[in-house]
C-alpha positions as CSV (number, residue, x, y, z in Angstrom):
1,X,-18.7,-0.6,-37.5
2,X,-18.7,1.6,-34.4
3,X,-20.6,4.6,-34.3
4,X,-19.0,8.0,-33.7
5,X,-20.3,8.2,-30.1
6,X,-18.9,4.6,-29.2
7,X,-15.4,5.5,-30.4
8,X,-14.7,7.9,-27.5
9,X,-16.2,5.7,-25.1
10,X,-14.0,2.7,-26.2
11,X,-10.9,4.9,-26.3
12,X,-11.6,5.9,-22.6
13,X,-12.2,2.4,-21.7
14,X,-8.8,1.3,-23.2
15,X,-7.1,4.3,-21.5
16,X,-8.5,3.2,-18.1
17,X,-7.5,-0.3,-18.5
18,X,-4.0,1.0,-19.5
19,X,-3.7,3.2,-16.6
20,X,-5.0,0.6,-14.2
21,X,-2.4,-2.1,-15.4
22,X,0.6,0.6,-15.1
23,X,-0.5,1.4,-11.6
24,X,-0.2,-2.2,-10.7
25,X,-4.1,-2.8,-10.3
26,X,-4.2,-5.8,-12.5
27,X,-2.2,-8.8,-13.5
28,X,-0.8,-11.5,-11.5
29,X,-2.5,-13.2,-8.7
30,X,0.7,-13.1,-6.7
31,X,0.2,-9.2,-6.1
32,X,-3.6,-9.4,-5.4
33,X,-4.9,-8.8,-1.9
34,X,-7.4,-11.3,-1.0
35,X,-7.6,-11.0,2.8
36,X,-5.4,-13.9,3.6
37,X,-1.8,-13.9,4.8
38,X,0.8,-16.4,6.1
39,X,0.8,-18.1,9.4
40,X,3.2,-15.5,10.9
41,X,3.2,-16.9,14.4
42,X,4.1,-20.5,13.0
43,X,6.6,-19.1,10.4
44,X,8.4,-16.7,12.6
45,X,8.6,-19.0,15.9
46,X,12.2,-19.1,17.3
47,X,13.2,-15.7,15.7
48,X,16.4,-14.1,17.3
49,X,15.3,-11.5,20.1
50,X,15.8,-8.4,18.0
51,X,13.7,-9.9,15.2
52,X,11.0,-11.1,17.5
53,X,10.8,-7.7,19.0
54,X,9.9,-6.6,15.4
55,X,7.3,-9.3,15.1
56,X,5.7,-8.3,18.3
57,X,5.2,-5.1,16.8
58,X,3.8,-6.4,13.6
59,X,1.2,-4.3,11.9
60,X,1.7,-1.4,14.2
61,X,2.1,2.2,13.0
62,X,5.0,3.7,14.9
63,X,5.6,7.6,15.4
64,X,8.9,9.4,16.1
65,X,9.8,10.2,12.5
66,X,13.1,9.8,11.0
67,X,15.1,10.0,14.5
68,X,13.0,6.8,15.8
69,X,13.4,5.0,12.4
70,X,17.3,5.5,12.3
71,X,17.5,4.4,16.1
72,X,15.6,1.2,15.1
73,X,18.1,0.7,12.1
74,X,21.1,0.9,14.5
75,X,19.5,-1.4,16.9
76,X,19.2,-4.0,14.1
77,X,23.1,-4.0,13.1
78,X,24.1,-7.4,12.6
79,X,21.0,-8.2,10.7
80,X,20.1,-7.5,7.0
81,X,17.3,-5.1,7.0
82,X,14.5,-4.5,4.1
83,X,12.5,-1.3,4.5
84,X,9.4,-0.9,2.3
85,X,8.0,2.6,1.7
86,X,4.4,2.5,1.1
87,X,1.0,4.4,1.5
88,X,-2.5,2.9,1.6
89,X,-3.7,5.2,-1.3
90,X,-0.9,3.8,-3.7
91,X,-2.1,1.2,-6.1
92,X,1.3,-0.3,-6.9
93,X,2.1,-0.5,-3.1
94,X,-1.3,-2.3,-2.6
95,X,-0.3,-4.6,-5.5
96,X,3.0,-5.4,-3.8
97,X,1.8,-6.0,-0.2
98,X,1.0,-9.8,-0.6
99,X,4.7,-10.2,-1.9
100,X,5.9,-8.5,1.3
101,X,3.7,-10.7,3.5
102,X,5.1,-14.0,1.8
103,X,8.8,-12.9,1.9
104,X,8.8,-11.4,5.3
105,X,7.3,-14.7,6.7
106,X,9.9,-16.7,4.8
107,X,12.9,-14.6,5.7
108,X,11.8,-13.0,9.0
109,X,14.0,-15.2,11.2
110,X,17.0,-14.0,9.4
111,X,16.3,-10.7,8.0
112,X,14.7,-7.7,9.7
113,X,11.8,-6.1,7.8
114,X,10.3,-2.5,8.3
115,X,7.8,-0.4,6.8
116,X,7.5,3.4,6.2
117,X,4.1,4.6,5.8
118,X,4.7,7.8,3.7
119,X,2.3,10.7,3.0
120,X,-0.7,8.7,4.3
121,X,-3.3,9.4,6.9
122,X,-3.2,7.0,10.1
123,X,-6.8,6.0,9.7
124,X,-6.5,5.0,6.2
125,X,-3.1,3.2,6.8
126,X,-4.6,1.2,9.8
127,X,-7.6,0.2,7.9
128,X,-5.5,-1.1,5.0
129,X,-3.3,-3.0,7.4
130,X,-6.2,-4.7,9.1
131,X,-6.9,-6.1,5.5
132,X,-3.3,-6.8,4.8
133,X,-1.4,-7.5,8.0
134,X,2.4,-7.8,8.0
135,X,4.6,-9.3,10.9
136,X,6.6,-6.0,11.3
137,X,5.9,-2.4,12.3
138,X,5.8,0.7,9.9
139,X,7.0,4.2,11.0
140,X,4.8,7.0,9.8
141,X,5.6,10.1,8.3
142,X,3.3,12.8,7.0
143,X,5.9,14.3,4.6
144,X,8.8,12.5,3.0
145,X,11.6,12.9,5.6
146,X,12.4,9.1,5.9
147,X,11.6,8.3,2.1
148,X,14.0,11.0,1.2
149,X,16.7,9.8,3.5
150,X,16.5,6.4,1.8
151,X,16.5,7.8,-1.7
152,X,13.0,6.8,-2.5
153,X,11.8,8.9,-5.5
154,X,8.3,7.6,-5.5
155,X,5.9,4.9,-4.0
156,X,6.6,2.1,-3.5
157,X,10.3,1.9,-2.9
158,X,12.3,-0.9,-1.1
159,X,15.6,-0.2,0.5
160,X,18.0,-3.0,1.5
161,X,20.6,-2.7,4.3
162,X,23.4,-5.0,4.8
163,X,24.4,-6.5,8.2
164,X,26.9,-3.5,9.0
165,X,23.9,-1.2,8.5
166,X,24.9,0.1,5.2
167,X,22.3,1.3,2.5
168,X,23.1,-1.3,-0.1
169,X,20.4,-0.7,-2.7
170,X,16.9,1.1,-3.3
171,X,14.6,-0.6,-5.6
172,X,12.1,2.1,-7.1
173,X,8.6,0.9,-8.0
174,X,6.8,-2.3,-7.2
175,X,8.1,-5.9,-7.4
176,X,6.1,-8.0,-10.0
177,X,6.8,-11.3,-8.3
178,X,8.3,-12.9,-5.2
179,X,11.2,-14.4,-7.2
180,X,12.5,-10.8,-8.1
181,X,12.1,-9.6,-4.6
182,X,13.9,-12.5,-3.1
183,X,16.8,-12.2,-5.7
184,X,17.4,-8.5,-4.5
185,X,17.1,-9.6,-0.8
186,X,19.8,-12.2,-1.4
187,X,21.9,-10.0,-3.4
188,X,21.8,-6.8,-1.6
189,X,20.9,-7.6,2.0
190,X,22.5,-11.0,2.5
191,X,25.4,-10.2,0.1
192,X,24.7,-12.9,-2.4
193,X,24.2,-15.7,0.2
């Protein structure tokens, strides 16, 4: 039988494990950062010029705020766009990043991907991106102007724009697996295609 002292410690350990799981810090190997990533150069070779321009800026943090972000969205009309709002300090964002790596490599010749690094420090974001590179740029914001314009209520959030540039859907919270992310991409960005 546990002693009186060990009960609070066991309760705290159980609570810590529950918080870690709720934050997306455990579970599926699909969502774990291991330093590897797809062969973006091979997977995205031959992409149309507007999408290839995004790939050339892969892993970059771009300034300019909401105005620059919205200009980029307008320049991508004709292509579906997936926008992921993230931060390096966000556990669920980190859990979800390997899924974004896979999905952007698989769909990046047909779909534009953008990131929004929200409420983060540039140094922390750059350090994180070195360990989890993506083939698209992220716009930085110290506040939440871009995130709020998308309707993101927290982190992470993923917004889907159709080919006409209309915001079709915003998924609040992290994706648990690639299949769910791709189902939303097909449904909302590609219009069921």
